[in-house]
DOFI-527809 format. One record per residue: residue in three letters; x, y, z of N, C-alpha, C, CB in turn. Coordinates in pm, 1 decimal, padded with zeros to 6 digits. Glycine has a CB too. Layout:
residues N
+------+----------+----------+----------+----------+----------+----------+----------+----------+----------+----------+----------+----------+
! resn !       nX !       nY !       nZ !      caX !      caY !      caZ !       cX !       cY !       cZ !      cbX !      cbY !      cbZ !
+------+----------+----------+----------+----------+----------+----------+----------+----------+----------+----------+----------+----------+
!  ALA !        X !        Y !        Z !        X !        Y !        Z !        X !        Y !        Z !        X !        Y !        Z !
...
+------+----------+----------+----------+----------+----------+----------+----------+----------+----------+----------+----------+----------+
end
This chain:
residues 139
+------+----------+----------+----------+----------+----------+----------+----------+----------+----------+----------+----------+----------+
! resn !       nX !       nY !       nZ !      caX !      caY !      caZ !       cX !       cY !       cZ !      cbX !      cbY !      cbZ !
+------+----------+----------+----------+----------+----------+----------+----------+----------+----------+----------+----------+----------+
!  MET !  01253.2 !  00335.2 ! -00533.1 !  01129.8 !  00278.9 ! -00576.0 !  01041.9 !  00240.1 ! -00459.4 !  01155.3 !  00162.1 ! -00662.5 !
!  LEU !  01101.8 !  00185.7 ! -00354.4 !  01021.9 !  00146.8 ! -00237.1 !  00957.6 !  00273.8 ! -00178.6 !  01111.4 !  00072.8 ! -00128.4 !
!  SER !  01031.0 !  00378.4 ! -00159.1 !  00976.4 !  00496.4 ! -00098.9 !  00861.4 !  00552.4 ! -00182.6 !  01084.8 !  00600.0 ! -00080.6 !
!  PHE !  00876.0 !  00559.3 ! -00312.5 !  00772.1 !  00607.3 ! -00402.5 !  00651.1 !  00512.9 ! -00392.8 !  00825.2 !  00616.2 ! -00549.8 !
!  GLY !  00671.4 !  00385.5 ! -00393.3 !  00562.2 !  00291.1 ! -00381.5 !  00490.3 !  00300.7 ! -00247.1 !  00613.7 !  00151.7 ! -00401.9 !
!  TYR !  00562.7 !  00317.9 ! -00138.4 !  00501.2 !  00331.5 ! -00010.5 !  00418.2 !  00459.6 ! -00001.4 !  00605.8 !  00328.5 !  00096.6 !
!  THR !  00463.2 !  00564.3 ! -00064.9 !  00388.4 !  00690.4 ! -00071.2 !  00251.6 !  00665.5 ! -00144.7 !  00474.8 !  00802.4 ! -00146.4 !
!  LEU !  00260.8 !  00597.4 ! -00258.2 !  00138.5 !  00566.3 ! -00331.5 !  00044.7 !  00476.0 ! -00251.4 !  00172.8 !  00500.3 ! -00463.7 !
!  LEU !  00101.0 !  00378.3 ! -00183.4 !  00019.7 !  00285.8 ! -00105.4 ! -00043.3 !  00359.6 !  00017.7 !  00107.5 !  00163.7 ! -00058.8 !
!  ALA !  00030.0 !  00451.3 !  00078.3 ! -00028.4 !  00528.8 !  00187.4 ! -00146.8 !  00611.0 !  00140.8 !  00075.7 !  00619.6 !  00249.2 !
!  GLU ! -00136.4 !  00664.6 !  00018.9 ! -00249.0 !  00741.0 ! -00036.5 ! -00371.2 !  00648.3 ! -00058.8 ! -00207.0 !  00809.7 ! -00171.1 !
!  ALA ! -00345.3 !  00529.4 ! -00109.9 ! -00453.0 !  00435.2 ! -00131.5 ! -00516.2 !  00394.3 !  00001.2 ! -00402.0 !  00312.5 ! -00206.7 !
!  ALA ! -00435.6 !  00374.6 !  00102.9 ! -00488.9 !  00343.5 !  00236.3 ! -00569.0 !  00456.8 !  00295.2 ! -00377.1 !  00308.5 !  00329.9 !
!  THR ! -00519.1 !  00577.1 !  00275.0 ! -00588.7 !  00697.5 !  00325.5 ! -00726.4 !  00709.0 !  00262.4 ! -00506.1 !  00825.8 !  00296.5 !
!  SER ! -00732.8 !  00692.0 !  00132.1 ! -00862.9 !  00694.2 !  00063.5 ! -00957.6 !  00587.0 !  00115.0 ! -00843.5 !  00676.4 ! -00085.8 !
!  ALA ! -00908.8 !  00466.8 !  00134.9 ! -00989.4 !  00357.3 !  00184.1 ! -01043.8 !  00385.6 !  00321.3 ! -00910.3 !  00231.0 !  00185.9 !
!  LEU ! -00958.8 !  00440.4 !  00407.4 ! -01001.9 !  00471.4 !  00546.1 ! -01106.0 !  00579.5 !  00542.4 ! -00882.0 !  00515.7 !  00635.3 !
!  GLN ! -01090.7 !  00680.5 !  00462.0 ! -01190.0 !  00786.5 !  00451.1 ! -01322.2 !  00731.0 !  00402.2 ! -01141.2 !  00896.8 !  00357.5 !
!  ILE ! -01317.8 !  00646.1 !  00303.8 ! -01442.0 !  00581.5 !  00254.1 ! -01511.6 !  00499.6 !  00365.1 ! -01409.5 !  00488.7 !  00132.7 !
!  ALA ! -01427.2 !  00437.0 !  00453.0 ! -01481.1 !  00356.7 !  00560.9 ! -01526.5 !  00446.2 !  00680.5 ! -01374.9 !  00253.8 !  00606.8 !
!  GLY ! -01510.6 !  00576.4 !  00665.8 ! -01557.0 !  00670.9 !  00769.2 ! -01456.3 !  00691.9 !  00880.7 ! -01686.5 !  00622.3 !  00828.9 !
!  LEU ! -01331.5 !  00659.5 !  00861.4 ! -01230.1 !  00676.4 !  00966.5 ! -01138.7 !  00788.9 !  00937.8 ! -01150.3 !  00552.3 !  00984.3 !
!  ASP ! -01082.8 !  00843.4 !  01043.6 ! -00981.6 !  00953.0 !  01035.0 ! -00844.4 !  00886.7 !  01015.4 ! -00982.3 !  01046.5 !  01167.4 !
!  PRO ! -00780.6 !  00907.4 !  00900.6 ! -00651.3 !  00839.7 !  00875.7 ! -00539.1 !  00886.9 !  00963.9 ! -00610.6 !  00858.4 !  00734.1 !
!  GLU ! -00556.7 !  00993.9 !  01039.4 ! -00447.9 !  01046.8 !  01122.0 ! -00443.7 !  00980.7 !  01261.9 ! -00463.3 !  01199.2 !  01136.6 !
!  ILE ! -00550.2 !  00916.2 !  01303.1 ! -00552.9 !  00857.1 !  01437.1 ! -00500.5 !  00715.4 !  01428.1 ! -00696.7 !  00859.2 !  01497.8 !
!  GLY ! -00378.5 !  00691.9 !  01471.0 ! -00315.4 !  00562.2 !  01455.2 ! -00337.5 !  00466.4 !  01566.6 ! -00174.5 !  00579.3 !  01438.0 !
!  LEU ! -00320.0 !  00338.5 !  01539.5 ! -00324.6 !  00233.9 !  01638.8 ! -00187.3 !  00183.0 !  01669.9 ! -00412.0 !  00121.7 !  01593.4 !
!  LEU ! -00108.9 !  00158.5 !  01567.7 !  00031.8 !  00106.1 !  01581.4 !  00129.9 !  00221.7 !  01569.8 !  00064.4 ! -00003.3 !  01470.6 !
!  HIS !  00110.7 !  00310.7 !  01471.9 !  00197.4 !  00426.4 !  01453.2 !  00146.0 !  00538.5 !  01545.3 !  00200.2 !  00472.6 !  01301.4 !
!  THR !  00237.4 !  00610.7 !  01600.9 !  00202.6 !  00722.9 !  01690.1 !  00122.8 !  00828.0 !  01615.8 !  00329.2 !  00786.3 !  01750.1 !
!  THR !  00016.9 !  00874.3 !  01679.5 ! -00062.8 !  00980.3 !  01617.9 !  00014.5 !  01111.4 !  01631.9 ! -00205.6 !  00990.8 !  01684.0 !
!  ARG !  00027.0 !  01179.0 !  01514.2 !  00094.7 !  01304.9 !  01506.7 !  00021.8 !  01385.6 !  01399.8 !  00247.4 !  01287.3 !  01474.9 !
!  GLN ! -00006.8 !  01514.1 !  01433.0 ! -00082.5 !  01599.4 !  01344.1 ! -00017.4 !  01603.0 !  01206.6 ! -00094.3 !  01740.3 !  01401.8 !
!  GLY ! -00099.1 !  01584.2 !  01101.4 ! -00048.4 !  01588.9 !  00968.1 !  00007.7 !  01458.6 !  00911.6 !  00052.8 !  01689.0 !  00963.0 !
!  ARG !  00018.6 !  01358.9 !  00999.4 !  00069.2 !  01226.9 !  00953.1 ! -00045.2 !  01130.8 !  00951.3 !  00184.2 !  01172.5 !  01044.2 !
!  PRO ! -00061.4 !  01054.9 !  00841.0 ! -00173.4 !  00961.7 !  00833.1 ! -00138.5 !  00829.2 !  00903.9 ! -00211.5 !  00935.9 !  00684.9 !
!  SER ! -00130.9 !  00835.3 !  01033.4 ! -00086.7 !  00721.7 !  01114.6 ! -00168.0 !  00591.0 !  01093.1 ! -00093.7 !  00760.7 !  01259.9 !
!  LEU ! -00301.7 !  00608.1 !  01084.7 ! -00383.6 !  00488.0 !  01063.4 ! -00360.4 !  00433.6 !  00919.2 ! -00536.9 !  00520.8 !  01086.9 !
!  SER ! -00334.2 !  00524.0 !  00826.8 ! -00303.1 !  00479.6 !  00691.4 ! -00172.4 !  00396.2 !  00691.1 ! -00290.4 !  00602.5 !  00595.8 !
!  LEU ! -00075.8 !  00441.5 !  00769.8 !  00054.4 !  00368.9 !  00780.3 !  00028.2 !  00234.7 !  00844.6 !  00161.5 !  00450.7 !  00864.4 !
!  ASP ! -00064.8 !  00230.9 !  00944.9 ! -00097.3 !  00103.3 !  01010.0 ! -00155.7 !  00003.4 !  00904.5 ! -00200.5 !  00126.9 !  01128.6 !
!  LEU ! -00251.4 !  00054.3 !  00831.5 ! -00324.9 ! -00027.4 !  00730.4 ! -00230.6 ! -00078.4 !  00622.9 ! -00438.7 !  00055.2 !  00664.4 !
!  MET ! -00141.3 !  00007.7 !  00576.1 ! -00058.2 ! -00027.9 !  00465.3 !  00044.8 ! -00132.6 !  00501.7 !  00008.5 !  00092.5 !  00412.1 !
!  GLU !  00072.4 ! -00150.9 !  00631.4 !  00169.9 ! -00254.6 !  00672.0 !  00133.1 ! -00394.5 !  00616.6 !  00178.6 ! -00260.6 !  00826.8 !
!  GLU !  00003.3 ! -00422.3 !  00611.0 ! -00042.3 ! -00551.2 !  00562.4 ! -00015.0 ! -00571.0 !  00410.8 ! -00191.2 ! -00565.7 !  00591.0 !
!  PHE ! -00001.5 ! -00458.4 !  00340.6 !  00002.6 ! -00460.8 !  00196.8 !  00141.4 ! -00428.0 !  00136.6 ! -00098.5 ! -00365.0 !  00145.0 !
!  ARG !  00229.4 ! -00377.6 !  00219.1 !  00362.9 ! -00336.3 !  00165.1 !  00433.5 ! -00453.1 !  00095.6 !  00454.1 ! -00281.5 !  00279.9 !
!  PRO !  00447.0 ! -00567.2 !  00161.9 !  00523.4 ! -00674.2 !  00096.6 !  00454.5 ! -00733.3 ! -00026.7 !  00549.6 ! -00784.1 !  00195.5 !
!  VAL !  00323.6 ! -00740.4 ! -00026.5 !  00255.6 ! -00809.1 ! -00135.3 !  00224.4 ! -00715.3 ! -00254.2 !  00126.7 ! -00871.7 ! -00083.2 !
!  VAL !  00229.0 ! -00586.8 ! -00232.0 !  00202.3 ! -00493.2 ! -00341.3 !  00333.3 ! -00424.2 ! -00385.6 !  00096.6 ! -00387.1 ! -00297.3 !
!  VAL !  00385.0 ! -00338.8 ! -00298.7 !  00504.4 ! -00258.8 ! -00338.2 !  00629.3 ! -00342.7 ! -00349.9 !  00529.4 ! -00147.3 ! -00237.7 !
!  ASP !  00658.5 ! -00415.4 ! -00244.8 !  00786.3 ! -00492.5 ! -00246.0 !  00786.0 ! -00593.0 ! -00359.9 !  00808.5 ! -00566.7 ! -00110.0 !
!  ALA !  00670.9 ! -00655.7 ! -00385.2 !  00662.6 ! -00755.0 ! -00492.0 !  00677.4 ! -00687.5 ! -00628.0 !  00529.3 ! -00832.2 ! -00484.4 !
!  ALA !  00621.9 ! -00571.7 ! -00648.9 !  00635.0 ! -00502.5 ! -00775.2 !  00782.3 ! -00462.4 ! -00797.4 !  00542.3 ! -00378.2 ! -00778.5 !
!  VAL !  00847.8 ! -00408.9 ! -00694.4 !  00988.5 ! -00368.5 ! -00710.1 !  01074.6 ! -00491.6 ! -00735.9 !  01039.2 ! -00292.4 ! -00584.0 !
!  ALA !  01053.1 ! -00595.3 ! -00661.9 !  01136.8 ! -00717.0 ! -00682.8 !  01123.3 ! -00770.3 ! -00823.7 !  01098.2 ! -00827.7 ! -00582.9 !
!  ARG !  01002.0 ! -00769.5 ! -00876.1 !  00977.7 ! -00816.2 ! -01013.8 !  01048.1 ! -00728.2 ! -01117.8 !  00827.0 ! -00819.0 ! -01042.4 !
!  LEU !  01036.7 ! -00598.8 ! -01098.4 !  01101.9 ! -00505.6 ! -01193.1 !  01252.2 ! -00526.8 ! -01195.5 !  01070.5 ! -00359.3 ! -01155.9 !
!  ILE !  01312.1 ! -00549.6 ! -01077.9 !  01456.5 ! -00568.7 ! -01070.6 !  01497.0 ! -00706.4 ! -01127.4 !  01504.4 ! -00554.5 ! -00924.5 !
!  ALA !  01421.1 ! -00808.7 ! -01087.5 !  01453.0 ! -00946.3 ! -01130.5 !  01441.0 ! -00961.5 ! -01280.8 !  01360.9 ! -01047.1 ! -01061.1 !
!  THR !  01346.4 ! -00890.2 ! -01345.2 !  01329.3 ! -00904.2 ! -01488.9 !  01415.5 ! -00806.8 ! -01567.9 !  01184.9 ! -00884.9 ! -01525.2 !
!  GLY !  01488.4 ! -00722.5 ! -01495.0 !  01575.7 ! -00626.0 ! -01566.7 !  01504.1 ! -00510.8 ! -01626.4 !  01649.3 ! -00693.9 ! -01674.1 !
!  GLN !  01377.1 ! -00491.1 ! -01591.5 !  01301.7 ! -00380.3 ! -01646.3 !  01352.1 ! -00247.9 ! -01592.9 !  01154.7 ! -00396.3 ! -01615.6 !
!  ILE !  01408.7 ! -00253.3 ! -01470.9 !  01467.9 ! -00136.0 ! -01410.6 !  01607.1 ! -00178.9 ! -01360.6 !  01377.1 ! -00077.7 ! -01293.5 !
!  THR !  01706.5 ! -00096.5 ! -01399.8 !  01845.7 ! -00123.4 ! -01363.3 !  01902.7 !  00006.2 ! -01301.9 !  01931.2 ! -00171.1 ! -01489.9 !
!  PRO !  02029.5 ! -00000.9 ! -01247.6 !  02089.3 !  00122.3 ! -01196.4 !  02098.6 !  00233.3 ! -01300.6 !  02226.0 !  00093.3 ! -01143.0 !
!  ALA !  02099.7 !  00202.9 ! -01425.5 !  02106.6 !  00303.9 ! -01530.2 !  01976.6 !  00385.5 ! -01540.0 !  02136.8 !  00237.4 ! -01664.2 !
!  ASN !  01872.8 !  00339.1 ! -01473.0 !  01743.9 !  00409.5 ! -01473.2 !  01730.0 !  00512.4 ! -01365.0 !  01633.7 !  00312.5 ! -01460.1 !
!  PHE !  01841.9 !  00541.3 ! -01296.1 !  01837.1 !  00636.2 ! -01187.8 !  01936.1 !  00751.4 ! -01219.9 !  01871.2 !  00566.2 ! -01051.0 !
!  ASP !  01896.4 !  00872.0 ! -01186.0 !  01977.2 !  00989.4 ! -01201.9 !  02017.6 !  01046.0 ! -01066.4 !  01903.4 !  01092.9 ! -01283.2 !
!  LEU !  02139.5 !  01083.3 ! -01047.6 !  02183.0 !  01146.6 ! -00924.2 !  02141.3 !  01291.3 ! -00925.3 !  02334.8 !  01133.9 ! -00905.4 !
!  THR !  02100.5 !  01338.3 ! -00806.3 !  02061.7 !  01478.2 ! -00794.8 !  02173.6 !  01558.8 ! -00728.8 !  01930.7 !  01491.8 ! -00714.5 !
!  ALA !  02165.4 !  01689.6 ! -00740.3 !  02269.3 !  01779.7 ! -00689.4 !  02283.1 !  01767.4 ! -00537.7 !  02237.5 !  01925.3 ! -00727.7 !
!  ASP !  02181.1 !  01730.7 ! -00469.6 !  02189.9 !  01719.1 ! -00323.6 !  02229.0 !  01580.0 ! -00272.6 !  02059.0 !  01757.0 ! -00263.8 !
!  GLY !  02272.1 !  01495.7 ! -00365.6 !  02325.7 !  01364.2 ! -00330.0 !  02219.1 !  01252.6 ! -00333.3 !  02388.0 !  01370.9 ! -00191.5 !
!  GLY !  02100.1 !  01281.9 ! -00373.2 !  01998.2 !  01179.2 ! -00383.1 !  01997.8 !  01116.2 ! -00521.9 !  01861.1 !  01237.3 ! -00350.9 !
!  CYS !  01903.7 !  01030.0 ! -00542.3 !  01882.5 !  00975.2 ! -00674.6 !  01734.0 !  00962.1 ! -00700.9 !  01952.6 !  00840.0 ! -00689.7 !
!  ARG !  01700.4 !  00968.9 ! -00829.8 !  01561.3 !  00966.2 ! -00871.5 !  01550.5 !  00873.2 ! -00991.7 !  01508.9 !  01109.8 ! -00905.4 !
!  MET !  01435.5 !  00810.8 ! -01003.1 !  01407.2 !  00730.2 ! -01123.1 !  01391.3 !  00825.1 ! -01242.9 !  01277.1 !  00641.7 ! -01103.3 !
!  ASN !  01442.5 !  00784.4 ! -01357.1 !  01418.3 !  00862.4 ! -01476.9 !  01276.8 !  00835.0 ! -01527.1 !  01523.0 !  00829.6 ! -01586.1 !
!  ARG !  01233.8 !  00905.6 ! -01631.7 !  01096.9 !  00890.6 ! -01681.9 !  01061.4 !  00746.5 ! -01721.9 !  01077.0 !  00981.6 ! -01800.7 !
!  PRO !  01146.2 !  00678.7 ! -01799.0 !  01112.3 !  00540.8 ! -01834.9 !  01095.9 !  00449.2 ! -01713.0 !  01218.9 !  00484.6 ! -01926.2 !
!  ALA !  01179.2 !  00470.2 ! -01613.3 !  01169.6 !  00384.6 ! -01491.9 !  01040.8 !  00421.2 ! -01414.3 !  01298.4 !  00402.9 ! -01398.7 !
!  SER !  01010.0 !  00549.3 ! -01404.4 !  00889.2 !  00588.3 ! -01336.2 !  00766.1 !  00527.3 ! -01401.4 !  00877.8 !  00738.1 ! -01333.1 !
!  ALA !  00764.6 !  00533.6 ! -01535.0 !  00652.5 !  00474.8 ! -01607.6 !  00643.0 !  00326.2 ! -01586.3 !  00664.1 !  00503.8 ! -01754.3 !
!  ALA !  00758.1 !  00256.6 ! -01592.1 !  00758.9 !  00111.7 ! -01568.8 !  00712.9 !  00080.0 ! -01426.2 !  00900.3 !  00053.6 ! -01593.7 !
!  PHE !  00756.9 !  00158.6 ! -01330.4 !  00717.7 !  00136.4 ! -01192.1 !  00569.0 !  00155.7 ! -01175.8 !  00793.5 !  00229.3 ! -01098.7 !
!  LEU !  00514.9 !  00265.5 ! -01224.9 !  00372.6 !  00289.9 ! -01208.1 !  00288.8 !  00184.6 ! -01277.0 !  00336.6 !  00426.1 ! -01260.6 !
!  ASP !  00332.5 !  00137.0 ! -01390.5 !  00261.1 !  00028.4 ! -01454.2 !  00263.2 ! -00100.9 ! -01370.9 !  00320.1 !  00002.7 ! -01590.4 !
!  ALA !  00377.9 ! -00135.3 ! -01314.8 !  00390.3 ! -00253.0 ! -01233.9 !  00310.0 ! -00240.4 ! -01102.5 !  00537.0 ! -00279.3 ! -01204.9 !
!  TYR !  00310.9 ! -00122.1 ! -01043.3 !  00233.8 ! -00098.4 ! -00924.1 !  00085.1 ! -00111.7 ! -00949.8 !  00264.7 !  00037.0 ! -00869.0 !
!  GLU !  00035.6 ! -00048.7 ! -01057.2 ! -00108.1 ! -00059.4 ! -01086.7 ! -00148.3 ! -00199.5 ! -01124.3 ! -00146.3 !  00034.8 ! -01197.8 !
!  ARG ! -00060.9 ! -00272.1 ! -01199.0 ! -00094.7 ! -00412.1 ! -01228.8 ! -00100.7 ! -00492.3 ! -01102.2 !  00006.4 ! -00474.3 ! -01325.1 !
!  ARG ! -00015.3 ! -00467.1 ! -01006.8 ! -00014.9 ! -00537.1 ! -00879.3 ! -00142.2 ! -00509.9 ! -00803.4 !  00105.2 ! -00496.8 ! -00796.0 !
!  LEU ! -00187.6 ! -00382.9 ! -00799.9 ! -00316.2 ! -00349.5 ! -00734.1 ! -00433.8 ! -00419.0 ! -00795.2 ! -00340.4 ! -00201.9 ! -00738.6 !
!  LEU ! -00424.9 ! -00450.5 ! -00922.6 ! -00535.7 ! -00519.0 ! -00992.8 ! -00530.2 ! -00670.2 ! -00980.3 ! -00534.7 ! -00482.1 ! -01139.3 !
!  THR ! -00423.7 ! -00721.5 ! -00925.6 ! -00411.6 ! -00865.6 ! -00907.8 ! -00518.6 ! -00919.3 ! -00814.0 ! -00273.7 ! -00900.8 ! -00854.7 !
!  LEU ! -00582.8 ! -01029.8 ! -00851.8 ! -00690.0 ! -01088.6 ! -00771.8 ! -00628.5 ! -01182.3 ! -00667.1 ! -00791.9 ! -01165.5 ! -00862.5 !
!  VAL ! -00679.8 ! -01172.3 ! -00546.0 ! -00638.2 ! -01256.8 ! -00434.5 ! -00758.4 ! -01298.8 ! -00350.6 ! -00535.7 ! -01183.8 ! -00347.2 !
!  ALA ! -00742.1 ! -01408.1 ! -00280.7 ! -00850.0 ! -01455.1 ! -00190.4 ! -00848.4 ! -01362.1 ! -00067.9 ! -00829.6 ! -01610.0 ! -00147.4 !
!  HIS ! -00971.0 ! -01313.4 ! -00034.4 ! -00979.2 ! -01225.1 !  00080.9 ! -01072.3 ! -01290.5 !  00185.5 ! -01031.4 ! -01082.1 !  00039.0 !
!  ARG ! -01021.6 ! -01294.3 !  00308.8 ! -01088.6 ! -01364.7 !  00416.4 ! -01225.0 ! -01302.7 !  00444.8 ! -01002.4 ! -01363.8 !  00542.2 !
!  ARG ! -01232.0 ! -01173.2 !  00459.8 ! -01355.4 ! -01109.6 !  00503.7 ! -01463.8 ! -01117.0 !  00398.4 ! -01329.7 ! -00966.0 !  00540.1 !
!  THR ! -01431.7 ! -01097.5 !  00276.5 ! -01531.6 ! -01099.8 !  00169.5 ! -01557.8 ! -01241.7 !  00122.4 ! -01486.3 ! -01013.4 !  00051.9 !
!  ALA ! -01467.6 ! -01336.2 !  00156.3 ! -01479.5 ! -01475.9 !  00111.2 ! -01486.2 ! -01485.9 ! -00037.0 ! -01600.8 ! -01541.3 !  00170.5 !
!  THR ! -01424.0 ! -01395.6 ! -00107.7 ! -01418.3 ! -01394.4 ! -00255.1 ! -01279.4 ! -01355.6 ! -00301.4 ! -01523.3 ! -01296.9 ! -00314.2 !
!  ARG ! -01259.1 ! -01363.9 ! -00428.9 ! -01132.9 ! -01313.8 ! -00490.1 ! -01155.9 ! -01169.4 ! -00524.0 ! -01090.5 ! -01396.6 ! -00619.5 !
!  VAL ! -01068.8 ! -01084.4 ! -00473.5 ! -01081.7 ! -00940.1 ! -00502.0 ! -00941.3 ! -00888.0 ! -00539.6 ! -01141.8 ! -00860.1 ! -00375.8 !
!  SER ! -00935.0 ! -00770.2 ! -00594.8 ! -00807.6 ! -00713.6 ! -00627.3 ! -00746.5 ! -00658.8 ! -00495.0 ! -00822.4 ! -00601.2 ! -00737.8 !
!  TYR ! -00615.2 ! -00640.8 ! -00498.7 ! -00552.3 ! -00578.2 ! -00381.3 ! -00615.0 ! -00445.3 ! -00349.8 ! -00403.2 ! -00560.2 ! -00403.1 !
!  ARG ! -00648.4 ! -00368.6 ! -00453.0 ! -00711.9 ! -00237.6 ! -00429.2 ! -00842.4 ! -00253.5 ! -00349.1 ! -00740.6 ! -00166.3 ! -00564.4 !
!  VAL ! -00925.6 ! -00350.4 ! -00386.3 ! -01049.9 ! -00376.4 ! -00313.2 ! -01017.1 ! -00431.1 ! -00172.2 ! -01140.3 ! -00477.7 ! -00392.6 !
!  ALA ! -00917.3 ! -00511.7 ! -00164.1 ! -00876.9 ! -00568.5 ! -00030.1 ! -00837.9 ! -00460.4 !  00066.4 ! -00758.6 ! -00667.0 ! -00044.4 !
!  ILE ! -00769.3 ! -00352.6 !  00018.6 ! -00731.7 ! -00244.7 !  00104.1 ! -00860.1 ! -00182.0 !  00161.1 ! -00645.5 ! -00140.8 !  00027.3 !
!  LEU ! -00961.9 ! -00158.6 !  00078.4 ! -01087.6 ! -00103.9 !  00127.1 ! -01157.9 ! -00202.1 !  00222.7 ! -01179.2 ! -00069.8 !  00008.8 !
!  ALA ! -01153.0 ! -00328.6 !  00192.2 ! -01218.0 ! -00426.8 !  00280.9 ! -01149.6 ! -00425.5 !  00416.8 ! -01213.5 ! -00570.2 !  00219.1 !
!  GLN ! -01020.0 ! -00414.7 !  00417.7 ! -00948.1 ! -00412.0 !  00548.8 ! -00974.4 ! -00284.9 !  00625.8 ! -00797.2 ! -00426.8 !  00527.9 !
!  ALA ! -00992.1 ! -00170.3 !  00553.5 ! -01031.4 ! -00046.1 !  00617.8 ! -01166.6 ! -00061.0 !  00686.8 ! -01036.2 !  00067.3 !  00516.0 !
!  ARG ! -01255.9 ! -00125.3 !  00614.5 ! -01389.1 ! -00148.7 !  00675.3 ! -01384.7 ! -00247.1 !  00790.0 ! -01486.4 ! -00199.5 !  00570.9 !
!  THR ! -01289.9 ! -00338.8 !  00785.2 ! -01271.3 ! -00433.0 !  00895.9 ! -01222.5 ! -00353.0 !  01021.0 ! -01166.9 ! -00547.7 !  00855.6 !
!  ILE ! -01129.4 ! -00261.8 !  01000.3 ! -01087.5 ! -00176.4 !  01112.4 ! -01204.2 ! -00097.0 !  01170.9 ! -00977.7 ! -00080.3 !  01067.0 !
!  ALA ! -01282.8 ! -00039.7 !  01082.6 ! -01400.2 !  00037.8 !  01127.1 ! -01496.3 ! -00051.8 !  01207.1 ! -01474.4 !  00100.5 !  01004.4 !
!  ASP ! -01523.5 ! -00168.7 !  01158.5 ! -01615.0 ! -00262.2 !  01228.4 ! -01561.0 ! -00297.5 !  01366.7 ! -01635.1 ! -00392.0 !  01145.1 !
!  TRP ! -01431.2 ! -00315.8 !  01376.5 ! -01370.0 ! -00350.3 !  01503.4 ! -01378.1 ! -00230.9 !  01600.6 ! -01223.1 ! -00393.9 !  01481.9 !
!  LEU ! -01341.7 ! -00109.6 !  01550.4 ! -01347.7 !  00011.6 !  01631.9 ! -01490.7 !  00045.0 !  01681.9 ! -01293.1 !  00128.6 !  01551.3 !
!  LEU ! -01589.6 !  00008.0 !  01599.8 ! -01727.4 !  00034.4 !  01636.2 ! -01790.0 ! -00078.8 !  01716.1 ! -01808.1 !  00059.8 !  01513.1 !
!  GLY ! -01716.7 ! -00183.0 !  01746.1 ! -01765.2 ! -00292.7 !  01823.7 ! -01852.0 ! -00391.5 !  01746.1 ! -01840.0 ! -00240.5 !  01937.3 !
!  ARG ! -01849.5 ! -00385.8 !  01615.7 ! -01928.4 ! -00477.7 !  01535.7 ! -01861.3 ! -00614.4 !  01523.2 ! -01952.3 ! -00418.9 !  01398.3 !
!  THR ! -01731.7 ! -00618.9 !  01543.8 ! -01657.6 ! -00745.1 !  01544.4 ! -01568.1 ! -00742.4 !  01672.6 ! -01569.6 ! -00763.3 !  01408.5 !
!  PRO ! -01546.7 ! -00858.2 !  01732.1 ! -01472.6 ! -00860.9 !  01860.3 ! -01323.3 ! -00832.5 !  01847.5 ! -01490.4 ! -00994.8 !  01925.5 !
!  GLU ! -01264.6 ! -00855.5 !  01729.5 ! -01121.1 ! -00832.1 !  01714.0 ! -01091.3 ! -00796.1 !  01567.4 ! -01039.0 ! -00958.2 !  01758.3 !
!  TYR ! -00978.1 ! -00732.8 !  01553.7 ! -00935.5 ! -00700.6 !  01413.1 ! -00855.4 ! -00819.6 !  01364.1 ! -00847.9 ! -00564.6 !  01404.4 !
!  MET ! -00894.8 ! -00868.1 !  01248.8 ! -00825.9 ! -00983.2 !  01185.8 ! -00748.9 ! -00932.7 !  01063.8 ! -00928.8 ! -01096.7 !  01143.9 !
!  PRO ! -00619.8 ! -00929.9 !  01076.0 ! -00538.8 ! -00891.8 !  00954.4 ! -00556.0 ! -00999.1 !  00844.8 ! -00383.3 ! -00876.1 !  00991.4 !
!  GLN ! -00538.6 ! -00950.9 !  00723.7 ! -00552.8 ! -01043.9 !  00609.9 ! -00420.7 ! -01122.5 !  00595.5 ! -00587.9 ! -00965.3 !  00475.0 !
!  PRO ! -00425.4 ! -01256.6 !  00605.5 ! -00306.3 ! -01334.2 !  00581.5 ! -00279.3 ! -01346.6 !  00432.2 ! -00319.0 ! -01471.4 !  00645.0 !
!  TRP ! -00155.0 ! -01336.7 !  00392.3 ! -00117.0 ! -01353.2 !  00252.7 ! -00024.0 ! -01469.9 !  00240.9 ! -00051.9 ! -01226.4 !  00196.6 !
!  ARG ! -00027.9 ! -01539.0 !  00129.9 !  00064.8 ! -01650.5 !  00105.0 !  00192.5 ! -01596.5 !  00049.4 !  00004.4 ! -01754.7 !  00008.7 !
+------+----------+----------+----------+----------+----------+----------+----------+----------+----------+----------+----------+----------+
end
C-alpha cells in the first residue's frame, strides 16, 4: 500500500511542479537521474507521512484492509485485491481533500492544494523571489 501510495503522490507532485514551471527531474535532495522525477521525490517527502502513511495507518487500524486483502503473485510478490485497491484509493483521495492550515497561503487548503503551493514555494526560492525555502510544518 505504501509503494502504491508513494507512486500516486509522486505523480501529484510531478503535476504540481510542472504547473509551477519546474522540471520535475532536476532534484535538490534526490540525485538527478534521467527519467526519474527527482524534484517530485523531494517535494513529496513533506507529504508522505501526512497523506499516504496516514491513509494506510487508518485503513489498517480500522480493519478496512487486512492480510486477506492481498494476493500472492507467481514471482513471490503480493498485490492488493480489487476491494482493497478501491478502499485504498478512496482513503487516499479523502486524505488529499482534507483541509489543513498552510503557512504560505495563510489559509486552510486541501493537501492537494498544499502540494501545489509548496511547488510554487520551491519555484519562488529557485527564482530568488524568496530568500529560503520553507517546508510546510505539519502537526
